[in-house]
N, C-alpha and C positions, 0 to 999 in steps of 0.2 A: 504493500500500500504506500510505502514511502516513495517508491519510484513513480507511482501514479500521481501522488501529491506533487512531486518535483515537476513532472510533465505538465500538470495543471498550472503550477506557478509559472512555468516557463511560457506557456500560452498566454497567461494573464499579463506577463511582462511585455510580450510582443504586442498584445492588444493595447496596453496602456501607451506604449510608444506610438502605436498606430493612431491612437486618438490625437496625439500631438500633431500628426500629419494631416488630420481632418479638422478643418476649422470648427470652432465651437458653434458658430452659427449654423454650419452644415449639420452638425450633430443635433442641434435643436430642431432643425427642420425635419430630420429623420424621426425624431421622437414625437413629432406631431403629425406625421404623414398619414394620409388616408390610404386605402388599399391601392388605388391607381398610382399614387405618388410613390408608394413603397415599391411597386413594381419597377419604377424608374431607377430606384436605388439598387435593385437587383441587376438591372442592365449595367449599371456602373460597376457593380461588384465583379461580374464575369468579364468585364473589359479591362480590369486593373491588372497590373503586373507586379505592383509592390506588395510583398507578403504582409508587412506590418499593417499597412493601411487597409488591406483586404480583411485581415482578422478583425480589426476594429469595426469596419463597416458591416461585416457579417454579424457581429454581436449587436450592433445597432438595429439591424433588420430583424433579427430574432427577438430582441426585446420589444420592439414595436409590434411585431406580429402577436406576441404573447399578450400584449396589452389590449388588443382588439377584442370586442365582443364576438360571440360566435358568428353572427351574420357577416361581419366584416372579415373574419378569418376565411370564411368560405368564399367570399367575394374575391379576396386576394388569390386563393388557390385556383379559382375559376379563371382569373386573368393569366396566371402562370401557365395553366394547362393550355390556354389558347395561344399565348404569345411566345412561349419558349420551346417551340418545336425546332426540328432541324431546319437549316437553310436549304430549301428545296432547289434553289438555283445552283448552290454549291454542290449539292448531291448530283444533279444532272451533269454538271461540268466534270465531276470526278468520275462518273460512270463513262462519259465519253472519252476521258483521258485514259481510263483503264482499258476500254475496248480497243483504243488505238495502240496501246502499249501495255499489255497485261503483265506488268512486273509486280513484284512483291511491294515495292515502295509505293506504287500507285494504288495498290489494293489497300495499303495502310491509310493513304490519304482519303480513299473512298470511305473507309471505316470511320475515320474522324469526321468526315462531312455528314455521314448518316446519323451520327449520335445526336439526339435531341439536346438543345441547349440547357434544358431543365436538368440534365444529369450533371453538367458542369456547375450549374447553380447550386445544386444540392452538395456537391463536393466543396464548393467555396464556403457555403454556409457552415459546413462541418468543421471549418478551421476555427470557428469561435469556441471559446471555452464553454463546455457543456452543450456544444452544438449538436452532438449525436442524440442526446436525450430530447432536445428541442425538436429535432427532425422526426424522431419516433412519435412524439406527440402531434406533430404536424400531419403525419400520415394518418393518425387517428381521425383528424378533422377531414382529411381527404376521403376516408371511408364514408363519412356522413354526407359529404358533397355528392359522391357517386350515388348513394341511395336517394338523395333528394332529387337529383337530376332524373333518375329513372322513374320517380314517382310523379314528376310534373306532367300535366296534360300537354300533349303535343311536344314531347321531349325532343330536344335538338340532338340528333344522332351524332353529328360531328362533335358537339361538345362532350357528349358521353364518351365517345372514342378518345377525345383528347384527355379527359380525366382518367380514363382507364390506362392510357399510355403513360401519364404522369405517375400513376400508381406503379406501373411496371418499372419505371425508372427508380423509384424508391426501393422496390423489392430487389431489383438487380444490384444496386449498390449495397443495400443492407446484407444481402447474401455474401458479399465479399467482406464487409466490415465485421460481420458476426460469424465468420467461419470458425470451425472447431479449434483451429490453432490459437485463437484469441480468448477462448472461453476458459474460465477458471471454476473448478468444482470446489464447493465449500460445504463442509458438514454443518448443518444448522442444529444447534442444541440450546440448552437453557442459558448458556453463557454468551450466546450470540447477542450483539447489541440490540437494545430494545426497539430502535427504529426499524431494524430489519425484521425482527419478529412481528412487529405490527403489520408490516407489509405481507408477511406470510399469512397472517390472519385474513387480511383484506383480499388477497389474491386467490385464496383457496376456492377452487371452482367446482369440485366434485362433491365433497362432503363438508358442508359449512362448519367452520371452527367457531364454537360458541364461547368466545372470549378467552382470556388468558389462562384460566384453569384448564380449559379443554385443550388449548395449545400445549400446556405443560404435560398433560397426559399423553400427548402424541410424540413429544420429542425428548422428554427427560428419562423415562424408564430405560433400563439397559436393553430391553428387547424391542425398542423402537428407534428408528433412524429417520432423518430427513436430510436430503442433499439438494443443493441448488447450483445452477450455473450463473456465473456473473461475468461481466465484460469490463475491461479496464476503463472504458469511456462512460460506463454507467455504474460507478463504484458501489453504491449501496442500493441498487435496483436489481433484484433477482429477475432473471429472464424466464426461468422455468424451474420448478422444484418437484420432487417426488417424495412421498411419505412411504415408509417401509415398516412392516411388522415382521418380527422374527418369531417363528412359530415351530411347532413340532409336526405340523401337517398342513396340507392345502386347505385353506378356509373356504367354506361354501357360502358364507354370509358376512355382511359387514358389521352387524350389531355387536358381536363379541369383540371385534377388533377395536371398536370405538367405545366399549363399555366404560362407564365411570369407575366401577368397582371391579377390579380383577387383580390377580397375583401375577406380577411380571415373571416371565420365563427366564431362567438362567441362560446366559448366552451360550454356554457350553452344551446346553441341551437343544439348542435350535438346529433344525435340519432344513428349514424352509424359509425363504425370504419372500414376503408377499408385498408387491407394489400395489398399494390400494388407492392411491390418489396421485395423479400427475396434473399439474396446473401450469398453463402458460400465463405469464404475468403481464406481458406487454402486447396489447392489442395492435399497436403500430408495427409489430414485427411478424404479423401474420404472413404465412408463406415461407418464412425462414425456418429451416429445420434445426431443432434442438433436441427433441425428445428421443430420437433414436440414439444419438450420441450419449445422452444422459443415462438412459437405462443400461446400455452396454458398459459404460464407464463404472456405474454403480455396481453392476453385477461383478465386474472384474475386481473392484476394490473390496467388496464384501467377501468374495470368495477367498481373497488373499488374507483379509483380516480374520475371518471366522472359517477355518477349514472344515468344520462340521456341516456347513451349509452345502446341501447337495441339490436342492430344488429351488428354482427361481421362477415365480409365477406372478401374475397380476390377479387382482380381484376387481374386475372392471364393470362399469355401467354399460348399458345398451341403450343409448339415448334415442335411437330411431325405431326401436322395436314396436312400441305401442302404436305409433303413427302408422307404420306399415301394416300391422295386424288389423287395425281398425279399417284401413282402406281395403284390405283383402276380404274382410268380413262383409263389406258392402258390394264387392265386385261381382259382376255377372259370371266371370270365369276366374275364381280365386286361385292364387298360386300357393301351393303348400297346404291347402285346406280342403277337406271334403265337406259336403253339406251337413253330415253328421257332426263334424268338428265345429262348424259354425253354430249349430244348435247348442252344442255343449258349452261353447264359449259365451253364451248369453249370460252365464253366471257371473262373468267378470264385470258386468254392468251393475252388479249389486255391490254396494259399498262394503258389506261385511264379508265378502267372499274370502279374503286372505285369512280371516280370523275364525271362520267357521270350518272345522275340519272336514265335514262331509262335502262342502262346496269346493274347498281347495283341492281335495283329493280327486274330485270329479274333473277338475280342470287340469291337473298336473300333466298327465300324459299328453293331452292334446296341445297344451301350451308349449311343452318341450319339443314336441314334433314340429310345431309351427316355427319355433325358434331355430331348430336345425335347418329347416327350409330357408328361413330368413338369412342365415349365415352362408349356407352352402349352395343355394339355388338362386336367390333373388340378387340381381346384379344391376348396376347403374349402366349408363350409356357407354362407359369405357370397359365394361366387363369386370368390374370390381364389386366387392360387397357393398351394400347400401350403407352399412353402419360405419360412421367415420372413425370410431374407436377401433373397430375391427381392421379397417384399412391401415391405420397407424401401426398396430402391433403385428399384423400379418406382413406388412411391408418391412418391418424390422427383422423378420425371420422367426417370429414366434409361432407356436402351434395353438390352435383352438383346442383346449384340453377338456373343459367341462362346462356344462350348462347348469346353472344353479337356480332352481325353482325357489321363488320368494327369498332371494338372497338379500334384497333391500326392500323392506316393508315400510320405509319412510314415505311420507306423502309424495316427495319428489320421485322416489324410486318406483312407486306404484303408477304415477302419472306417466313417466317416460318409458317404462318397460314392463308394466304389470309385475314389478318386483324382480324381474329376471336380472341376474348378474352372471358373468362368465369369468373363467380362468384362462388366461393365455400363458402357455409354458415357454420359457426361454431355455431351451436345451442347448448348451454351449456347443455341443458336437454337431448340431443340426441347423443352427441359425443361418449359416451361409447358404446351405442347400435350400432351405425353406424360402429364404429371400429370393434366390434366383428363380425358383419355379413360380413363385407368386409374381415377380416382376415380369418374367418373360411369357408365362402362360396363363396367368390369372388363377392358378391353382391355389385353393385354400387348404393349407395343412391343418388337418383335424384328426383328433384321436378316434380310436374305434368306438369309444363311448358316445361321442357326438354323432358319428356316422350311423350308429345303431338307432338313434332317435328318429331318423328319417323313416317315413312310411314307405313300404315297398311299392305302393300303387302310385307314387308320384312320378312325374316325367323325369327323364335323365337330367343330371345337373347341367345347367347352362354353361358353367365354367368348362366342362369337358367338351361341349360342342364348340366353344370358342377356341379351345386349345387345338382341336382337330382342324379347324378352319385355318 
């Protein structure tokens, strides 16, 4: 952290000297600029050659942007999307030059000409101290702008395309700035600074943390772990974190893991590491991959720290299952369900079904069979599972190990998946093979237990058809 502080102080020194090069009057104008005027300062920024003055101007722009109300921030981004495209005349000239003389040098100049000016603007803004975090927050505003544009009556398709392209510029640059080589894995425990722990509470997205006592129960006991990725440019802002329970067996339900009263398991008795919550913290970094690196790094570290651990699994939610099942129940030609199944599933419309043993047992077999069809047969337009959590873990090389009936009976769990939870197994000897077959063929690696839940009278798996094609 000392090195990070030194780097930050160095940037501040450059910025301070740069301010001396920008007249105070100019700085005052920037501090009062409206969105259109601030765009002119952005033009100035990307035309400058002086490093010190550029750092100072970048900071002035970001400060003014942050001071805008939401409507003016969106107006500014709309103008940037429209006005900071590539120079199309320069692109045409570079294409003609390359066609007449297709050398590597001319190809490089074509590449430079084709790059939108917005990418250079984002790079220049990043020179400012804390510029990276400011840009992550700016992209969050851009998401709002894109949603707003799509919701407008008579939406301008050119403007929507421009906003989408600006978002692609952010994602492209963030993918480089936040690559694995820059990420730092930190163990989060009860001695972690309070302002970071507070953010862990706030960013938890799977199983809400009910205050400080609940957080302590998740990170202080010897059989609990929490790990987070950080980036040097966002010193105290976690990017993603995972919560881990060390147990003696694969857990089928979340309630015992989150229980208030329980006896911690001695570490030497632990054989299984359960990843029960993974939360992305920065909305503005959507599309930038962290989770696969995080899980694999934590698996390696835990295996080294605790040799008794032999099994690494998740206990994962199934956020899209209830929506899919409800749609199939209403469909004329339901996928993964017979008419008898649909009749049996009428019970899940009754609020007490999870707590009435006769009703839950009547639903169990049908619901698990439908869940197997959901994971193994139902596909999106790219031939991948519909469930986003499944795509994440299967893409990492995990295997769909077990379907857990009523694994989460909380209101949230019942609403999003009728209580269903699943275990994905990270078998270190099979991760690469599973990843390759999923990436290349769309094949879902699943245990025999999961495959046996499928009904024999269902049509062939769509993934197999795609693979043969």
